[in-house]
Structure formats: structure tokens, C-alpha cells
N, C-alpha and C positions, 0 to 999 in steps of 0.2 A: 871905774867905779860907776863912771856917768850910764855906761852901757848896761847895766843889771836892773836899773829903775824899771824901765818900761816892761819888762819880763815878768817881774812881780806883780803888777797892775792886771797885766793879761790873764795871768793865772786867778787872780780874785774876781774878774769879772766873769770869767768861764764857771768857775765854781757856783757863782750867785744863780747863772741862767741856768744850769742843770737843776740847782734846787727849787727855782721857780716852776720848769717843766715838770718836776717830780711831783710837786703838790698839786699841779692841775691836772695830772693824769691820774691822781690819787683821787681828787674829789670826783673827776669824772666816772671814775670805778666806782665809786661810792653811788651815784645817782643812778647809774645804770644797776647795780645790784640792788636798789631799791626799787627801782621801777619793774625789775624781773621777779622781784619778791610778791611785791601787790598784784602783778598780772597773773601770777598761779595762785595766789593767795584769794583773788576773785573766782577764777576758773573751777578753783577746788571748791568755793562757796556753792557757786552754780551747780557744780555736779554733785555736791551733798543733798542742795535744795530737791533736785530732782528725783535722787533716791529716795528722800523723806517723802516727796509727794506719790512716788511709785509704792513705797512702803504703806501709806496711808490707802491708797487707792486699793491695794492686794488686800488689807485688813477689812477695809468697808465692805467689799465683795465677798470677804471670808474664802477667798480663793483656795481650793485644796484640790489636789491631784484625783483623789478619790471621789468629792462629790462631783467635779466636773465630769469625770468619766459616767458617774451614773446620768448625770444630766444628759450628756451625750446619747448615751444608750437609750433613755428614755424617748428624746426627740427623734431620733432614728426610726425606734421602734412605731411610734404613732405615724411618723409620716409613711413609712411601709404600709401599716394597716391602712392608711386613707387610700393609697395607691392601690393596694390590693382589692379593696370594696369596689373602686370604680373598674377594675380588670376583670371583676366578677360578672358584670353586667353581660348577658348574653347579647344585645342588640348595642354593644358599645361600638361606635365608628370607628373602622380600623386604623385610620391616621392617628385617632387618639389614642388607641390600644398601642400603638408604636413608640408614640410620643411617652407615654406613661412607663413604658419598659425602659425607655432610654433613661428616664428620670430615676429609676430604680438603679440602675448603675451609676450614675452619677451620685447619688447618695452614698453608696458604698465607696466611692474615692474620697468623698467628702469625709466619711468618718475615718477612712486610714489616716488622712493628711490631719484631721483635728487631733485626734488621739495620738499621732506622733509629737504634736506641740504639747498635750498634755503631758505626755511621759518625759518628754524634754524639760519641763517645767515642775515635774516633780520631785526634786532632791530634798535631801533633809533641811528643814527649817533653818536650823543654825547656820548651815551653809549658804542658804539664799541670803540670809541677812547680811552675811559677811561678804557676798558677792557684789557684782555689778550691777545687779538687777536683771540680767537677761532671762533668767528663770522665771520670774514673776512676769517679765513681758510677755514670755511666752504664755503663761497662764491668762494673761488678761486677753492677749490676743485670740486664745482658743475660747473664752468665753464670749469674745466679740462675733466670731466666727459662727459659734453654735448659734446665738440670737439671730444672726443675720440667715443662718442656713434655715431655721424655722419660718421665719417670717416670708423669705421668697418662696420657700415651697409651698405653704400654705396658701399664698396668694397665686401661685401656678396651678395647683389643685383645684382652687375655687373656679380660675378661668376654663380649665378642664370641663368641670361640673357642666358650667354655664354652656358651653359648647356641646356638649352632649345633649342638654335639656333643649336647646335651640334645634337640634338635629332630631330630636323625637318628636318633636311639634311639628316640624316641616315634613317628617317620614309620616305623620299622622295625616297631615293634611294632604299629601300626595295619594296614601292609602284610599282615603275618603273621596278624593276626585276621581280615581280608578275604578270604584264601587259605584258611584254616581253614573260615570260613563258608560260601565257595563249595563246600569239598570235603564238608563236613558236609550242605549241602545235597543235592549229587549222590547222597551215600549215603544220605540220606534218603527222595529219588525210588528209587532203587534199591530200598531197603527195602520200600517202599511195594508195589512189584510183587511182591517175594518174599512179601510178606505175604498178597498174593491168593492165590498158588500154594500158600503153606503152609497157608492156612484150610481149602482144598479137601483137601490131603493130610491134615489132622489132624481132619477130619470122620468118620473110620474108627473105628469101637468099639476101645477099649482102648490108643488112642494118646494119650500124653501131651501135654497142652498148655500151655503155659509163657507167664507174663505177668511184666511188672514187671523185666524181666530189667536188672541194673546190676552194674557193678565199680566198687569203692571202692579206691582205693591208701591204705592205711595204714600207720602205723608204732606200735609199742607202746612205752610209757614207764611205767615201774613198774607194769607189768600193765595199763594203761589204754590203749584203742585211741584212734588220732587220726587223722583223716580228713587227707589231705596231696594236695596236685596237684603238686609238684614231683617229677621223676624220681629226683633224688638222695636226697631224703628217704623214698622209698618202700621199704619193708622187704617188704609181701606184698601181695597182692590179694584184697580179699572179694568174694565172687561172691553175690548175692542173686538170687534171683526166687519166684515164686508158681506151685505147679502149681495148675492151674486144676480145678474139679470136672469130672467127666465119667461117661461111662458104663463099667463096669468089668464084664466078667463075672464075674471071680473076683481075687483076693487074688494079685498078681504082683509079682516082683521084676524092677525096671526098671534096665537100664544105661544111665548116660549119659555121653556122651563130651564132654568140654568142650576146645575148642582156643581158644587164646588168640593172636592173630596180631598182631607186632611192626609198626612202621612200615615197615620194610624188606620187609614180607612173609614173615617166615619164623616158625614156630612156636616158641613158648617150651613146653620141657618142663621137668619137676621132675629128671629124669635126667641130662641134659647140661647144661654151661655154653654151648656153641656152639649157634648157631640154624640150622636146616635149612629146606628149602621141600617137603619130600616129604609127600603127603597122608596117609601113614601115622601120621605123627607125632600127638602128642594133649598136652595140658598134663594133663589129669586122667581119671581113671575113676571114678566113683561110682555105687554100688548103693544103688536106695532101693526102698521097698516102696509099690506104687501100689495104692490102693484105690477110686479114683474120687473121693475126698474132697480138699477144698483145703487145701493145706498151703505153708507158708513154710519155704524151705530155704536155708540159708547154707553155702557151702563156701570153703575159704582155700587160695591158691595160694602157694608159696612156690618161691624159685629162689636159685641163689647168685650167677649173673650180674647185674651191674647194669642198672638200667632204663634205656630210653634216651627222649629226651623225643620226643613226637610222637603221631599218632594211631594208638591199638590198637583191635582188632576181637576181639570174643568169638563164638565159634558154640557150639552145644550140640545134640549129636546123641543120637536115640534109634531103635533099628530100623533103623541105616543110614539115616536122613532127619533133616535137620537139621531143627529145631524151634524155633530161636531164634536171635538174633543180634543184636549192638549194639555201638557203638563207645564208647571212652572216650578222655580225653586227658590226657597228661603234658605238663608245661612244664619 
């Protein structure tokens, strides 16, 4: 009888411990279930909010496959027209023509890509509402790509047009320079012939011989002379030359007649603003003392009329004979 009492106590202790463990596990299970419930409820709420935002954006933009397709067609057509307009230029720079043709091919590829997005997002509206929003995302993506395509391509076309304008300007300058070079060469050839004749005439005693004849367009600032090349900046002309040493029987006064001829063939004068073609007109008459010695001479010519761009010619006469001539250019 005394040996059965410990067995009953052990059984009670074992049952009590199992009950406690069961209660603990049950409470832990409830806590885990509650944690998982709130976690998934939160994720579901976030997904629902995102779908609501996507729905609002979709409705605000009024995104429909048909309207987006029309917008895409219009954008591509306008861009193609702009490119074709530039390609139609006969003097289009060749590397720019290659770039524009390449851009046309890129537009075709972009059209196919965006059209695919639009088609994938163009399902029935009720089905879209019930879906996870992928179709609407495609339409939003297509809308953004159309806007980006238009912006980038118009910026690209603007750059191409600017490069073409720069090319035309440089080509015009080059053509003008080539024309000027040919004209100066013809003038130079003519001058060589004239110089042969001139040297023969200047061989006479007491005749003045001139070398280094130059004309410098200048303007004055604060009493300082500055050489310029532009017609609109020219205030006066500085005429410079050397009187060569020669044989003079006596010291004498020599009259020099200076004629400056404008690009249109008219003679510039100090006394009238308008230009005239008559041989009697002159720009300046200067008197110098000639004794056969070499000397440097500088005269200044002023006029009220504005100078025009082009090639000018200067001629110097003495004793009714032209003794020197030269050209100068204003741009």
C-alpha cells in the first residue's frame, strides 16, 4: 500500500506539465496567426492603394488605346515630315543627310515598340479594373514614351538645322573668298602688265616714282589710330607710299592726284556724298616738294558717306600720268 502513493503523484505532475505546455503553444500560435494576419492585411492595403493611384492616373490622363494610337501616328508623321523637309535641301551636308536617314529608321523602330505597348494595354475596361494594373501600366508607359520621343527628336532636328545653317554660312564665306582670290589674281595680272608700261614711262627725268602704295582703313579712339577691316567700322583711309630716289634737275613742286574707286566703279570724293563715274572726279589733290630724294608720304582721306564692303582701287597721278595703283578690301 505504501508503494502505490508515489505513482499517483507523478501522474498528476505529468498531466499538469502537459497542460501548461499546451496553453503556452496555443497562445504562441494565436500570436503568430495575429502577426501574419496584420502583415498580409497591410500588404494588401498597400497593393490596393497602388491600384487606386494607378486607376486615378489612368482616368486623369484619359488613357485609351485608340486615342494613344492616334497621338502616336500624329507624332511620328510630324517628325517624319520635319526630317523629309530637311532631306529635301539640295545643298544638305552629306553627313547630316546620313544622320537624318538613320533617324527615320529609328522612328520606325520606336513606332513598332510603342504600338506594341498600346496594344497590350488596350483590353476591355472591365477586365482592366479587375486585373493587377499591368495593362494600365503599359498605357502609361506608352504615353510617357510618346512624349519623350517627340521631345528628343525635335531637339535633335533643331540641332541638325543649326548645323546645316552653320555649314551654309561657312560655304558662303568660302565661295566669297574664292571669288575674291580670283579677282585679285586677275587684278594682279593686269597690274603686272601696267607696271611694265609704267616703268618705261617713269624712266624720264624729274618724274616721280612711287613704291609700297598701301591703303589702311582706320578708326580713331581716344586719339589712337586702329586698323580695321570692316566697312561699317571705317572712319577714314590712311594712304601710305614711298617716293623713290631719282634724278631731279631742280627742286620742284609736284601735284599728286589721288583717286579712290569704290567697288561699284565710282570715284569717292571729299566734297560730295554721292558717287560718280566721271574721269574728272578725284578723291584728293596734294602738293609735295620733289628733290629726287627718297621719302615716306602719308595722306588721310575722309568722307561723310558710309563705306561699303568690297574691293576698292586707288590710283595716283602725276603730270597727267598714272604713276601707281593698288587694291584694298573692306568686308
